[in-house]
N, C-alpha and C positions, 0 to 999 in steps of 0.2 A: 568433566562436566557430568553430572551425579544428578540429573531430574525427578523424582520420581513422576511425574505431572508428565511427561513429557515423550519421547524418544526412542526407542528402543532398539542399538543396530545391529542389523543382519552380521551376520559370517562372513555372507559374503558380498561381490569386490566387481563393483560393475565396470567396462572395463569402455565406458562415453567420457569424452573428458568431460569439465564444466560445459563449455562451448559449447561440443558436441550436443550438450540436452538441454542448452538453450538454444539453441537453433532448431532442433528435433525440437519445442515444444511450441515456439514459434510454427512451420511446417506444419506439425499435426495437427494439434492439439487452438493454437489460440489467429488463424487462418494465414500465416505466411508473411514475411520479410515484407511482399511489397503492398499488400494490402495495406499494411498500418503506418506503410512511408508516404502513400494517398493524398491521408484528410488533410483540409488546412483548416477546420473547426471546429473543437466540441465545445456542444453544450448538452451540461448534467444536473441535476437535481441529486444534492445527498441528502440523506436526513441522517444525523445521529442521535442515540438514544446514550446515553452516560448512563449507569446503575454506581449505586453503593455497595459498599462489602459485605452491605447482608442483603439485596438484592430488590433492593429499593429503586423508583425509574427518579435521579440526580435529575437532569431536563432534559432536553429535548431540542434540536437546531435540523432546521432543515436550512438548507441554502443552495444557490441555483449559481452552475460556472459555467462563465461563455471563454473558452480560451481560444484563444489562436496561434495556433501550430508552424505555421509555416508563413512568412521568409525568420520571421522572427517568435518564437514566443514571450507571448502575453499575454496577459487571464482578467479577468474582472470578477468580482463576487463580490453576492448579496446578499442578504437576508434578514430577518429583525426578531429583533429581543428584548422581550417586554415592554412593547409598542413600541421603541427603535431602530429608527433600519441606520444598520454596518454596512458596509461599502471592505471595501479591498481592493485597489487598483494599481497592477504590474504592467510600466509600460513598456519592458524589453530591457532594463533600465534599470529605474527607478520604483520603489514602491510608494502609495500613500494611502493612506485608512479616516476614513470619516465614518461622523458619525452624525445622523442625522443632516449631515448637508457640511458640515461643518468640520474641518482640515482638525487630524488628530497628530501632533508633533512630537510623540512621546519617542524617543530615542527606541526604548524597549517596547514598546506596541506592535511599534514599523517595525521591528526585526522581526517580534515575533509575529502579526500577518506576514510579512514575508515569506518568516518560516513555513509556515500553513499556508502557501498557495503552491509553495516550490513541495512541498510533502503531499500534498492533495494529485499531484501532477503525478507525483514517484509512483506513487501509488497503484493510480490507475493504471500508463500507462507498463505496468509489462507485462507482460518479461520483456517487451521489447526493448526497453530505456536497458536491461544489466547488459546489454552487447552493447550501447549510443552513450552510455556515461564514462567516466573516466573508474572503472573499477577494478580492481583485484577480486577474481571469479575462481574459490578452486573447491573438486568436487570432494568431499570426503564419505560418496562411501553410497549406501542403500540401508535404508533408516526404517523402522517397522513403527509406523503412527497408528494416534492410539484410537484410530478406529478402525484396525489390525491392518491397514492394505501397505504395501511396502512403495519409494518412493528412494530416488534421488535428492540427496542434499547439497546442497552449495549452499557455503558460504561465501560473502560475501564483506567486500571492506570498500572506503573509502578514501582519498586520501585528506589529511586536519578532520578528522569526523574519527573521535571514538567511538558510536556504535556498531554493534555488529549485526550483520542481518544473513540469517538463512533462508533457503527458500523450497518448496519439497515440493520435485515433478514426480509425478505417481510416476509407477513404471510397467508400465502398461500402456497410457493415453499420453504423455507425458502433460495433462492439464495441469497449472499450479494451482496446489491443492492447500495450499496453509505456507506461513511464516516465522519464523523467532526469528525477535527482535531483545539483541543484548543493551541495555541502556545503560547499567552501572555493574555494576563487577558482580552482587548478588541480585538489579533486577529487573525479568522479561516482558516482554510481551511476543503473545502466540496466541497466534489468528490466522482461522479458521475462514477460508471460505465456503462455503456453504450453495452457493446458487450461479454461472454465469449465466449476463447477460446469452442472447442468439439471433438480433435483430444485425449484429452491425460484420457478423464476421470478425471478429475478435474475441471471442467470447469475454469481453471484459467483465469489471467486478458488478454484482449483484445484488449479493449478500452477502453480508462475513461478519463472525463475531470479535471481537476482541479479549480476552483473557489475560491480570496484571498475577503476575507469576513472579513469588520472591524465592528465590532461590535456599535462601539459606533459611527464612520459615517450613522450605519444603510449603504453600501455598496457593491458592490460587481463586481468581474468583474472574464471574463477567463484568468488564468494564465497562466495555462499550458495545453498539451493536450497529453496523452501521448497512444505510439502503442506496442504493445508486438506481436512479432512471436516463435511460439518455435519449435526451433532451435533439438531435439532430447530430450529425457527426460527416461529416461532408466534401 
């Protein structure tokens, strides 16, 4: 893959396997596996700012997530959209969508809402979920990131999904620095972690930027910024 916007591969090769890199990331940079397995409840705010291709703010979405992590994952998310209250509820088996208290039953809307809840937890609960999900993880060596630092590149694929993820871990600190996501043959997203929070001990996401990348046209622009505020983890 030749991306003018992306990562330049080093000639050197790491001795660590993909599993070893993720394990070292958990233990040395993200609090340790045991700490990730302790919490039962996670409550946080997520503010997403979307941008147009010419850099103008398209919309701002501030959501509150209330997640139960154990014994079964459930999630409730709510936000306001043009003075209308939106809610999504996942009870561990089914997903329900509400607009101003009225249930929405359109299958496409419910499916999109389910993906939103699952995707939000997937993204926030990394790198831990890389070791617990049914995923194929492969080391692709060491790469040079755009900020001129080196990182271990881990390619991640999932059963019944065409989406391909790459995770990049700093070779010195093992901190999770960024992702590259292949959505289609020519369309990618590059997500850069700008800052991790310091209060939980897990160094969860705090500030991130997402760039839309069209490989064929070699174009790149800021699509979204994300700010996370962890309200409770217990």
